N, C-alpha and C positions, 0 to 999 in steps of 0.2 A: 658358071663353073668351069667352062672350057678355058676361059682366061686364067683361072686359078691353077688349072692343071698345067698349062703351058708355063706359067710363072714358076711353079714348083720345080718343074723339070729344068728350066733355064737357070734357076737359082742354084740348084743342088747337083747338077751334072754338067758335063762338058758338051752334051748333045746340042747340035745347032738348031735349037728351037727358040724362037723369039717369044718373049712374054708380051703382055699388053703394053701399049705405048705409054700409058700412065698407070701408076699403081697407088692405090689408097690403102688405108689400114684394113678395110673390109676384104679387099682382094688378097692382101698380104696374109690376113688371118686364115682365109680359105686355103691359100697355098701352103702355109705352115701345117695346117691340119692334114694335108696330103703328104707330108714328108715321109711317114712310114711306107706309103705306097712307092715312093721314089726309092726308099731303102730296099724294097723287094726288087725293083727294077735294077738296082745296082748289085744286089746280092746274087741274083740268078747267074749273070755272066761271070762274076767272080768265082762262084762255086763251080761253074762249068770249066773255067780255066784251071782251077785247082785239080779238078777231076782228070782233065786231059793230061796235065803234067804228071800226075800220079800214074796214070795209065801208060804213058810212054816211058816210065821208069826214072823220072827225075827224082832227086833226093827230096825228102820231105821238107827239109829246111829251105832248100832253094825254091821249092814250089810255094811254100808259105810266103817267102820274101817277094817273089814275083807277083803273087796275088795282092799283097799290100801295095806293090808298085802299080798294079793295074787299077786298083781303087783310087790311088792318088792321081793317076792320069785321068780317070773318069770323073773326078771331082775338081780338076784343075789344081789339085794340091792345096785348095783353100782351107780345108779343115785342119790339115797339118800345120799350115801357116797360122791359123787361129790358135791352135794348141801352143805353138811356140811363142806367139805374142802374149797369150794369157799367162804362160809360165814366167816370162820375163816381167810382166806387169806385177805378178804376185811376188816376185823376188825383189821388187823395189821397196825400200823402206820409207819412201816419201809419201806425201798425201795422194789422194785419188787422182788429182790433176797430173801429178808427176808420173804416176803409174800409166795413165792413159797416154801421156806424151811418149813414154817409152814404147808402148804397144804400137804407136803409129810411126815410130822412127824408121821402119823398113828393114832394119837389121835384125839378126838373131843373136841374142846374148847367151851366156853360159846356162842359165836356167832353161831357156828355150831349147838349146842343144840337148841337154839332159832329158828333157821331156820328150823330144822327138825320138831319141835313141831308145828310151824306155818304151814308148807306145809302139813304135815300129817293131822293136824286138819282141815284145809280148804278143803282138798281133801275129807276126810271122811264125813264131814258135807255136802259138796256139793253133793257127791254121794248119801247121805242119802235123801237130799231134792229132787233130781231128781228121786230117786226111789219112794218116796212118791207121786210124781206127775206122776209116771209111764212113764217117758220120757227116755226110754232105749236107743234110738238112740243117745241122747245127751251125755250119759255116754261114749259110744264107740267113739263118735266123739271127745270128749275132749282128750281122750288118743291118738288117731291117730293124732290129731292136734299138740300135743306136739312133735311128731317126725318130723313134718314139721319144727318146730323150730330148729331142728338139721341141716336140710338142709340150713336154713337161716344163722345159726351160722357159717357154713363152706363156706360161700360165698367168692368169689374172693375179695381180699383186706386185708384179715386177715392173719397174719403169725403165725407160731407156737411159743409157749413160749419156751425159752431156756430149754433144758433138757427134753422136752416132747416128748416121743416116739410116742404116739398116735397122738398128735397134729401135729407132723411132717408129718404124713401120710394123715391127713384129712384137715388141715387148708388151706383155700383158694382153695379148689378143686371144689366148686360148681359154675357153670357159672350163669350168670344173668338169662338166659332163664330157667334154672332148678329151680332157686329160685322163679322166677315169675310164672312159670308153676305150681309148687306145692302150692304156695300161692293162686293162682287163683282157683285151684281145692279145696283147703280148704275152701275158701270163698263160692264157689258154694255149696259144701257139707253142709255148715253151714245154708243154707236157711231153712232147716227143723229141725235144732237143737234148735232154739230158740222158744219161745212161739208165736212169730209172724215172718213173713217172713223176716223182716228187722233186727230183733234183733240178730239173729244167726250170720250173717256176721259181724255185728258191734262188737259183743263179740269176735268172732274169730280174727278179725283184731286187736282189743285192746290187746288180749292175745299175739299175735305174735309180736306186736309192743313192748310190755313190755319185752318180751323175747329178742328181738333184742337190746333194750336199755341196758338190763342186760349184755348181751354178749359183747357189745361194751365197757361198763365200765370195765368189767373184763379183756378184752384184753388190754386196756390201763393200768390198775392197775398191771397186772401180766406180762406185756411185751409180750403178745401173747396169743394164744388159746391153751388150753389143754383139756384133757378128762373130768376133773372135771367141767369145765365151761359148757360143753355139758350136763352133768348130771344135773347141776343146772338149765339150760334152760328148760330141759324136765320137771322136777318136778314143777317149777314155772309156766310153761305154763299150765300144768294140773290144778294146783290150781286156776290160774286166769280164765281159761276157765269155770270150773265148777261153780266158784263163780259168774261170770258174767251171765252165762246161767240160774242161779236160780233167778236172780233179776226179779221183776215184770216189765212188759213192759207197 
């Protein structure tokens, strides 16, 4: 399990931790199952930064944007890159092969730009509102919940997209019990994330459902799962969760 922990941290953060020399699907499955724990690892300092900025008197909007920037740095920006690539692939009218080719092109097209502006804007404004309400737990919770979406995305039943090295390692690796277990933990943890005891679980369930629908559509459109789709699921889950948690109950 130690190898899986190192792999999860090296895959999902910028921390200088080396994973195992060789990775098989068993180790990859264990690493993905630990993704929500990495979400907590990222959520804690992000919440701390937001609190410090709020405490020193920075504007809420600036604090929210800087927090999004900190998360991008902490994850090498790879999830935002995955969101942009996925959006560009979905915006292609060609067959799956053409969509995958566009995703691998290295550039960012108009759909990718719009997706980035939308996700970053919603996250920044959502963090800003939660900071204004001093709901620090909700900030860290939204970040951790987005990594539960990774577990859901790698559930049994999905295969890897052709040519996807990362997808080959992680697609279809998560059992139903693992998916249900992390989802249940997320919903219980959400009890104190909303302004009322019931809204947190509703918001969390809606965010995960939206991520699941996005992943399912991407898998059908691209012919399977790849790393870009996981990045898109993470970013959109954070955006959906913070947006829903800020709504009046």
